[in-house]
LUMPAGU-297318 format. One line per 10 residues: number of its first residue (from 1); their letters; for each residue x, y, z of C-alpha. Coordinates in steps of 0.2 Angstrom, whole numbers. Layout:
NUM = A = X,Y,Z; ... $
//
This chain:
1 = MTAAVGRDQA = 673,510,444; 665,513,461; 660,530,468; 674,529,480; 687,527,467; 679,540,456; 679,553,470; 697,550,474; 703,551,456; 692,566,453 $
11 = QDPHRWWMLA = 702,575,467; 718,573,458; 714,578,440; 733,582,436; 739,564,441; 747,561,424; 756,578,425; 763,572,442; 768,555,434; 777,565,420 $
21 = AVCLATFMLF = 787,575,432; 792,560,442; 797,550,427; 807,565,420; 816,567,437; 819,548,438; 826,548,420; 839,561,425; 844,552,441; 845,535,433 $
31 = LDLTVVNVAL = 854,542,418; 867,549,429; 871,532,436; 878,526,419; 880,541,407; 897,546,415; 905,530,411; 909,533,393; 914,551,398; 928,546,410 $
41 = PSIRADLDAS = 942,547,397; 937,564,392; 936,570,410; 953,562,414; 961,572,400; 952,588,403; 954,589,422; 971,580,423; 962,568,435; 970,553,443 $
51 = FDDLQWVIDA = 963,535,444; 956,539,462; 948,555,455; 939,545,442; 933,532,455; 925,546,465; 916,552,450; 905,537,451; 907,533,470; 902,550,476 $
61 = YALGLAAFLL = 885,549,467; 882,532,473; 887,537,491; 875,551,491; 861,541,483; 862,526,495; 865,535,511; 849,546,511; 836,536,502; 827,529,518 $
71 = TAGSIADRVG = 829,546,527; 820,555,513; 806,542,512; 803,544,531; 803,563,531; 792,564,516; 777,556,524; 778,570,537; 783,586,529; 774,584,512 $
81 = RRRLFSIGLL = 779,573,497; 778,587,484; 788,599,495; 802,587,498; 802,581,480; 804,599,474; 818,602,486; 827,586,479; 824,591,461; 831,608,465 $
91 = VFTLASAGCG = 847,601,473; 850,589,459; 848,603,446; 860,615,455; 872,601,458; 872,596,440; 876,614,435; 891,613,448; 897,597,439; 897,605,422 $
101 = LAGAPAVLNI = 906,620,428; 919,611,438; 937,615,435; 945,603,446; 942,584,451; 938,589,469; 925,601,464; 917,589,452; 916,575,465; 908,586,478 $
111 = ARGGQGLGAA = 895,591,466; 892,573,461; 889,570,480; 876,584,479; 868,576,464; 867,560,474; 858,568,489; 845,576,477; 843,560,468; 840,551,484 $
121 = IMYAVGPAMI = 826,563,489; 817,561,472; 819,543,470; 812,539,488; 797,551,486; 792,548,468; 784,530,470; 774,536,485; 768,551,475; 762,539,461 $
131 = AASFRGRQRG = 754,527,474; 745,542,482; 737,547,465; 733,531,456; 721,516,460; 718,499,453; 724,495,435; 729,513,432; 742,511,446; 749,496,437 $
141 = TAFGVFGAVS = 750,507,421; 758,521,430; 771,510,438; 774,502,421; 778,519,414; 789,523,429; 798,506,428; 801,508,409; 808,525,411; 820,519,424 $
151 = GVAIAAGPLL = 826,505,414; 828,515,398; 838,528,407; 850,515,413; 852,507,396; 852,523,386; 866,531,397; 881,524,387; 873,530,370; 868,548,376 $
161 = GGVLTEVDWR = 884,549,386; 893,545,370; 884,558,360; 886,572,372; 904,568,375; 908,570,357; 902,588,359; 909,591,377; 909,580,392; 901,594,402 $
171 = WVFFLNIPLG = 885,593,393; 883,576,401; 878,587,416; 872,602,408; 858,592,400; 850,591,417; 847,609,419; 833,612,407; 825,596,411; 826,600,430 $
181 = VLALVVVATR = 818,617,427; 804,609,417; 800,596,430; 801,610,444; 788,620,434; 776,605,432; 778,601,450; 774,619,456; 759,621,445; 751,604,442 $
191 = VRESTKPAAR = 755,593,457; 745,594,473; 753,592,490; 752,575,499; 755,574,517; 750,563,532; 744,572,548; 745,556,557; 761,550,550; 776,545,560 $
201 = RVDYPGVVLF = 786,560,567; 803,563,560; 815,551,569; 831,563,569; 842,551,579; 838,537,567; 841,549,552; 858,553,558; 863,536,564; 857,527,548 $
211 = SSALLALVYG = 864,539,535; 881,539,544; 881,520,545; 877,518,527; 889,531,522; 903,523,532; 899,506,525; 899,511,507; 914,521,509; 924,507,517 $
221 = IIRGPVEGWT = 919,495,504; 923,506,490; 940,511,497; 945,494,501; 951,488,484; 960,505,481; 969,507,498; 969,488,503; 957,479,514; 968,480,529 $
231 = SLSAVGMIAA = 971,499,528; 965,510,542; 952,519,531; 944,503,525; 944,494,542; 940,509,552; 925,514,541; 918,497,541; 920,495,559; 912,512,562 $
241 = AVVLLAAFAV = 897,506,551; 894,491,562; 894,501,578; 882,514,570; 871,501,563; 870,492,580; 866,509,588; 853,512,575; 845,496,578; 844,499,597 $
251 = VQLRSRAPMF = 836,517,594; 823,509,582; 818,496,593; 815,508,608; 807,521,597; 788,523,597; 789,530,579; 804,522,571; 809,528,553; 814,510,549 $
261 = DVALFGNRSF = 800,498,556; 810,482,558; 793,473,560; 790,475,542; 803,461,539; 791,450,549; 781,450,533; 790,437,522; 785,445,506; 793,462,511 $
271 = AGLSAATFLI = 809,453,516; 808,443,499; 806,459,489; 820,468,498; 832,453,495; 827,452,477; 829,470,474; 846,470,482; 853,455,473; 848,460,455 $
281 = NFSVNAVILF = 855,478,458; 871,471,465; 874,462,449; 866,472,435; 875,489,437; 892,482,439; 890,471,423; 884,486,413; 899,495,418; 911,481,413 $
291 = AVLWMQGVLE = 902,478,397; 905,497,393; 923,495,397; 925,479,387; 918,488,371; 929,503,374; 945,495,380; 945,478,371; 935,482,355; 942,499,355 $
301 = LSAIETGVRF = 925,507,351; 922,526,353; 910,532,366; 896,535,353; 900,518,345; 898,510,362; 882,518,365; 874,513,349; 878,495,353; 868,496,369 $
311 = LPLTVVLLVA = 852,501,358; 845,483,358; 846,483,377; 837,500,377; 823,495,366; 820,478,375; 819,487,392; 807,500,385; 795,486,379; 797,475,394 $
321 = GAVGGVLSAR = 795,489,406; 778,494,398; 772,476,398; 778,474,416; 767,488,422; 752,481,414; 755,463,421; 759,470,438; 740,473,440; 735,456,433 $
331 = VPISALIGTS = 749,443,438; 755,438,455; 770,449,460; 780,433,465; 779,426,448; 783,443,440; 798,447,451; 804,429,451; 803,428,432; 812,445,430 $
341 = LLCTGIGLLL = 827,440,440; 827,423,431; 828,431,414; 841,444,420; 852,430,428; 852,420,412; 856,435,402; 871,439,412; 877,422,411; 876,422,392 $
351 = MRWADPGSSW = 889,436,392; 902,423,397; 903,420,378; 914,436,376; 932,433,373; 947,444,366; 942,440,348; 923,442,349; 913,455,340; 900,465,351 $
361 = LVLLPAFIVA = 887,454,343; 891,440,355; 882,451,368; 866,453,358; 857,437,365; 862,442,382; 855,460,380; 839,453,374; 836,440,388; 843,452,402 $
371 = GIGMGLHNPP = 833,466,395; 817,457,396; 821,453,414; 827,470,419; 812,478,411; 800,467,419; 807,470,436; 805,488,440; 786,491,439; 780,477,450 $
381 = RANASVALVP = 795,480,462; 790,499,464; 771,494,465; 774,481,478; 785,492,489; 770,503,493; 757,489,492; 765,479,506; 764,493,519; 749,503,526 $
391 = AEDAGMGSGI = 746,519,515; 752,531,529; 769,522,528; 771,522,509; 786,534,510; 795,522,522; 791,507,512; 797,515,496; 812,522,504; 817,505,512 $
401 = NETFQQAGSA = 815,497,495; 825,510,486; 838,509,499; 841,491,496; 841,495,477; 854,508,478; 864,500,492; 865,484,481; 871,494,466; 884,503,476 $
411 = LGVAVLGAVA = 890,488,485; 889,477,469; 901,489,459; 913,490,474; 913,471,478; 913,465,460; 925,479,455; 937,472,469; 935,454,462; 939,460,445 $
421 = HAVIVAGLSS = 954,470,450; 961,454,459; 958,444,443; 967,457,433; 982,458,444; 983,439,444; 982,439,425; 995,452,423; 1007,444,436; 1006,428,426 $
431 = GIRDLPADSA = 1007,435,409; 1021,448,411; 1031,439,425; 1046,439,413; 1046,458,411; 1055,470,423; 1040,477,433; 1039,481,452; 1023,479,462; 1019,498,460 $
441 = QLDAAADAVA = 1020,497,441; 1009,481,441; 996,489,452; 996,504,440; 994,493,425; 980,484,434; 971,500,437; 973,505,419; 966,489,413; 952,490,426 $
451 = VGALASLPER = 946,506,419; 947,500,401; 963,510,397; 971,495,388; 978,506,374; 989,515,386; 996,500,394; 1011,495,382; 1018,513,385; 1022,507,403 $
461 = FPPDAADAVA = 1034,493,397; 1049,491,384; 1044,493,366; 1049,475,361; 1036,469,374; 1021,480,368; 1012,466,358; 1014,453,372; 1008,466,385; 993,471,375 $
471 = ATAEMAFVDA = 988,453,372; 990,449,391; 980,464,396; 965,459,385; 965,442,391; 966,448,409; 951,460,407; 941,447,398; 944,435,412; 939,448,424 $
481 = FDTVVTVGGL = 923,452,414; 919,433,414; 921,432,433; 910,447,435; 896,441,424; 897,424,431; 895,430,449; 882,442,445; 872,430,435; 872,417,449 $
491 = VTLVGALLAY = 868,430,463; 853,436,452; 847,418,451; 848,416,469; 837,431,470; 824,423,458; 823,408,470; 820,419,485; 807,429,476; 797,414,470 $
501 = WLIRRKDFVL = 798,407,488; 795,421,499; 783,433,490; 765,429,493; 749,438,488; 741,436,505; 754,447,513; 749,463,503; 739,477,512; 733,482,495 $
511 = DPAAPETEPS = 732,468,483; 742,474,467; 731,463,456; 714,468,463; 701,472,450; 699,491,448; 680,489,452; 684,484,470; 681,498,483; 696,509,486 $
521 = EEVGDDQGGS = 704,506,503; 711,524,502; 702,540,502; 712,556,500; 714,567,515; 711,586,515; 728,589,509; 727,577,494; 735,562,503; 729,544,502 $
531 = APNADGRKRA = 728,538,520; 714,525,522; 700,530,534; 693,518,546; 681,510,534; 696,509,521; 707,500,534; 693,488,538; 691,484,519; 709,481,517 $
541 = DRRKHELV = 710,470,532; 695,460,526; 703,458,509; 720,453,516; 711,439,526; 701,433,511; 718,431,502; 724,419,515 $
//
């Protein structure tokens, strides 16, 4: 290790504590993406929640998370990463307490939006904090741990949610309180501040326009399947999003210090990474949601039984995430990310074997193959998002990539959910056309099937039709599940092709696979940051040209 690297790492003796705090916060925010799925029936019964209320339990979190990721990444470079990370962690912890104490659906969903805001701040800033404190092979290891924690949190959500729901669904949210307090203590006592005196100033017009545009877009797409794609709320919000995005683009092109540097997409590797990130998340989270609903609704497994059956996916994700972190410092990023999407896409397509008479074991091969891909994806993705941009823009690079990740997740659940709903309506219309049922009754039945409440469906029809309705509902849901995994798998395979084609090693400002013994191109500033000095920039430029 060179003296430059040694000096830089010596300035941050608590970097592993910082990594632990970031990983703990990341575990909480990713867990809350999936943990509530298995708790929805209990929430519905306890709060007398409607179908729309339950939709918002998921949607409010996704909206807050997707709308403010880029904003947080941009502001962090200027005001301080530790400071903003602490604010996000505090907001998330307090909002979690609000969720657990909620006595009405509206209160729960407002608090879920607050969770999303806090999660956006933490998730945008966390990778930049890691990049500022680790170098060489240690950076790959750190991102490997970060990626593994992210993947395991998503996969462990159904199991942990099932266990906690058996006690009380409120503990799904109360669990975050002690974890959040612990992370806050570590950040306050063991993590140094990381700021950029020469960073871009906060682009307040860009912040307002971008957050409003994304909020309107996600809201419109989410509400479309519920209220109709021609409804005023859906059409109006999507139209407003288009106008706001156009205004945002104009502001960014005219700004001397834009929060969203569109020039980054002139780097084909950055564009390829963004596309791959969006497409895999568009597919994966929607498929996991419907796999949970299939187990609970069709196989009639309890919340905890469903969670236990996701353990193979959890274990594979953990191992693959650790391996992905090590490989991200040794293997070309294009190969790693392309292969991760290839495995994930194949795994999702393997889920097409499920049918009404299947055991949960039919998903085991899919869990293994998709788990390998999902685990391999996060470490190189997070590493590349900061290695493709200059160090002073690490927050922006991370924020843009995380925005594509969470926007992909939110849009995937909305779009694939709408597709599944249409398939279910068609299946029910065909299967029960001889029964007396108006369009409102059919829509209500489709909503019940879509959320996995198949057991309650026969009660909506005459007793002598109960068996036929139950069989029709199961087939309709399985057809919808088959459609979701097919579309998701194909979309992910397209992302794999884009990653193989677009991502190139020569486009990286900091080569993720560079030997640790090379001179560091980044030297910490007097506040603990990692902005490169003039010599560091020259070394980075020379290495970039050598890779061409």
